[in-house]
Kinemage of the C-alpha trace (Angstrom):
@kinemage 1
@onewidth
@group {chain A} dominant
@subgroup {mainchain}
@vectorlist {calphas} color= white
{ca met a 1} P 26.909 38.190 37.665
{ca thr a 2} L 28.256 35.098 35.910
{ca cys a 3} L 26.142 35.800 32.826
{ca met a 4} L 27.494 39.348 32.594
{ca ala a 5} L 31.083 38.131 32.838
{ca ala a 6} L 30.493 35.504 30.154
{ca ala a 7} L 28.805 38.035 27.862
{ca gly a 8} L 31.674 40.505 28.277
{ca ala a 9} L 34.293 37.841 27.551
{ca ala a 10} L 32.621 36.577 24.364
{ca thr a 11} L 33.963 37.942 21.104
{ca pro a 12} L 31.191 39.180 18.800
{ca ala a 13} L 30.804 37.702 15.345
{ca met a 14} L 31.166 40.506 12.819
{ca ala a 15} L 29.711 40.468 9.327
{ca asp a 16} L 31.499 42.168 6.450
{ca ala a 17} L 28.331 43.508 4.847
{ca val a 18} L 24.659 42.805 5.357
{ca pro a 19} L 22.909 41.987 2.034
{ca val a 20} L 19.796 44.064 1.391
{ca gly a 21} L 17.266 43.929 -1.426
{ca val a 22} L 15.424 47.201 -1.933
{ca pro a 23} L 11.691 46.492 -2.436
{ca leu a 24} L 10.329 48.560 -5.316
{ca asp a 25} L 7.342 46.347 -6.190
{ca ala a 26} L 4.889 48.872 -4.731
{ca val a 27} L 6.008 51.399 -7.355
{ca arg a 28} L 5.288 48.881 -10.129
{ca thr a 29} L 1.827 48.190 -8.695
{ca thr a 30} L 0.984 51.852 -8.102
{ca leu a 31} L 2.339 53.459 -11.279
{ca gly a 32} L 2.141 50.492 -13.648
{ca val a 33} L 5.704 50.921 -14.953
{ca asp a 34} L 8.699 48.645 -14.918
{ca val a 35} L 10.968 49.536 -12.021
{ca pro a 36} L 14.669 48.950 -11.409
{ca his a 37} L 15.932 46.085 -9.280
{ca leu a 38} L 18.436 47.079 -6.598
{ca ala a 39} L 20.390 44.686 -4.400
{ca thr a 40} L 23.246 45.945 -2.260
{ca gly a 41} L 25.117 45.359 0.973
{ca val a 42} L 25.023 47.641 3.988
{ca pro a 43} L 28.534 48.108 5.381
{ca val a 44} L 29.176 47.123 8.991
{ca pro a 45} L 32.065 49.255 10.311
{ca val a 46} L 34.634 47.539 12.530
{ca val a 47} L 36.543 49.837 14.868
{ca gly a 48} L 40.181 48.985 15.519
{ca ala a 49} L 42.440 49.837 18.431
{ca pro a 50} L 43.636 53.446 18.554
{ca glu a 51} L 47.309 54.297 18.551
{ca ala a 52} L 48.587 54.396 22.135
{ca pro a 53} L 49.832 57.784 23.361
{ca arg a 54} L 53.597 57.966 23.881
{ca phe a 55} L 55.452 60.029 26.451
{ca his a 56} L 58.659 61.768 25.405
{ca lys a 57} L 61.323 63.066 27.733
{ca gly a 58} L 60.798 66.783 28.308
{ca asp a 59} L 57.099 66.783 27.338
{ca met a 60} L 54.373 67.060 29.959
{ca leu a 61} L 51.581 65.746 27.661
{ca pro a 62} L 51.543 62.475 25.700
{ca thr a 63} L 51.792 62.416 21.904
{ca pro a 64} L 49.215 62.233 20.376
{ca leu a 65} L 46.833 63.589 22.986
{ca leu a 66} L 43.791 62.430 20.992
{ca pro a 67} L 44.861 59.368 18.961
{ca ala a 68} L 43.523 58.508 15.522
{ca val a 69} L 41.126 55.535 15.502
{ca pro a 70} L 41.230 53.104 12.546
{ca ile a 71} L 37.890 51.929 11.118
{ca gly a 72} L 37.485 49.288 8.436
{ca thr a 73} L 34.488 47.992 6.525
{ca glu a 74} L 33.570 46.059 3.437
{ca leu a 75} L 31.380 47.737 0.851
{ca gly a 76} L 29.108 44.909 -0.304
{ca asn a 77} L 28.214 43.862 -3.825
{ca thr a 78} L 25.775 46.252 -5.466
{ca leu a 79} L 23.702 45.356 -8.501
{ca leu a 80} L 21.249 47.756 -10.106
{ca thr a 81} L 19.320 46.680 -13.192
{ca ser a 82} L 16.712 48.766 -14.941
{ca pro a 83} L 14.599 48.236 -18.033
{ca val a 84} L 15.470 50.592 -20.880
{ca pro a 85} L 12.492 50.769 -23.260
{ca asn a 86} L 12.619 51.577 -26.988
{ca leu a 87} L 16.318 52.057 -27.590
{ca ala a 88} L 15.773 52.388 -31.346
{ca gly a 89} L 12.076 53.267 -31.287
{ca thr a 90} L 10.686 49.726 -31.637
{ca lys a 91} L 9.500 47.192 -29.075
{ca glu a 92} L 12.104 44.635 -30.233
{ca thr a 93} L 14.941 46.897 -29.116
{ca asp a 94} L 13.886 47.084 -25.459
{ca gly a 95} L 16.937 46.459 -23.320
{ca glu a 96} L 18.221 46.433 -19.794
{ca gly a 97} L 20.840 48.654 -18.233
{ca ser a 98} L 22.915 47.496 -15.308
{ca leu a 99} L 25.389 48.850 -12.818
{ca asp a 100} L 27.478 46.274 -10.964
{ca ala a 101} L 29.869 47.277 -8.185
{ca pro a 102} L 31.838 44.362 -6.702
{ca ala a 103} L 32.647 44.213 -2.998
{ca thr a 104} L 35.679 46.167 -1.851
{ca thr a 105} L 37.412 46.932 1.432
{ca leu a 106} L 37.439 50.490 2.733
{ca arg a 107} L 39.742 51.647 5.531
{ca thr a 108} L 39.741 55.000 7.281
{ca arg a 109} L 41.344 56.736 10.253
{ca thr a 110} L 39.695 59.471 12.268
{ca pro a 111} L 41.537 62.740 12.807
{ca gly a 112} L 43.866 62.971 15.792
{ca leu a 113} L 45.104 65.875 17.877
{ca leu a 114} L 48.599 66.862 18.982
{ca val a 115} L 48.812 69.421 21.792
{ca gly a 116} L 51.944 70.877 23.312
{ca ser a 117} L 51.996 71.988 26.924
{ca pro a 118} L 51.893 75.736 27.653
{ca leu a 119} L 54.474 75.119 30.402
{ca thr a 120} L 58.016 73.790 30.215
{ca met a 121} L 59.471 71.220 32.542
{ca pro a 122} L 60.589 72.658 35.931
{ca asp a 123} L 63.520 75.018 35.461
{ca ala a 124} L 66.237 75.075 38.113
{ca ser a 125} L 67.259 78.622 37.151
{ca asn a 126} L 63.676 79.762 37.852
{ca tyr a 127} L 63.629 78.319 41.394
{ca gly a 128} L 62.151 75.039 40.154
{ca leu a 129} L 59.111 76.653 38.506
{ca pro a 130} L 58.169 75.925 34.910
{ca asn a 131} L 58.413 78.662 32.279
{ca val a 132} L 55.438 79.723 30.144
{ca thr a 133} L 55.720 78.922 26.433
{ca ala a 134} L 53.421 79.217 23.434
{ca pro a 135} L 51.461 75.942 23.171
{ca ala a 136} L 51.851 73.921 20.009
{ca leu a 137} L 48.768 72.521 18.304
{ca gly a 138} L 48.575 70.024 15.470
{ca val a 139} L 45.939 67.928 13.747
{ca ile a 140} L 46.565 64.439 12.395
{ca ala a 141} L 44.822 64.357 9.029
{ca pro a 142} L 42.092 61.771 8.452
{ca asp a 143} L 42.854 58.923 6.091
{ca leu a 144} L 40.606 57.130 3.569
{ca thr a 145} L 41.884 54.140 1.590
{ca gly a 146} L 39.903 51.966 -0.790
{ca thr a 147} L 39.497 50.949 -4.434
{ca pro a 148} L 35.793 50.986 -5.303
{ca glu a 149} L 34.929 50.247 -8.906
{ca ala a 150} L 31.785 49.762 -10.980
{ca leu a 151} L 30.831 48.193 -14.305
{ca leu a 152} L 28.141 49.782 -16.453
{ca gly a 153} L 26.361 47.564 -18.950
{ca leu a 154} L 23.604 47.686 -21.558
{ca arg a 155} L 22.060 44.722 -23.327
């Protein structure tokens, strides 16, 4: 029991992105051609705390009923290099193309839901019974914020 309590109280260490090298050497061995080199980072999403529902006077349901949940992650560095043979038709002009995307932060929010009650608050003129109303329904739009960029090169 003590171990479970200690494990639940510990805060996990979170990585921004996990670096990954994509192994393409088997293609070079099998086909006998030069292959691209790809190194990138796998994003590790971090979920934030959702917005707390709020109660308003005169409403029977909280607003929002289904809160939007923020999620953030870091898109890791990505580097792709590939041999480009015979740019001008001769062996001396062989080159290398590259695509380099630096790390960037990406933030998003899931959609949320707003629902109005189909009943009003108790009405004294109706012997204390609530009146029936048309329920209101709304969707909180999802959000995506980030500034990814990439550099394309040839040498």
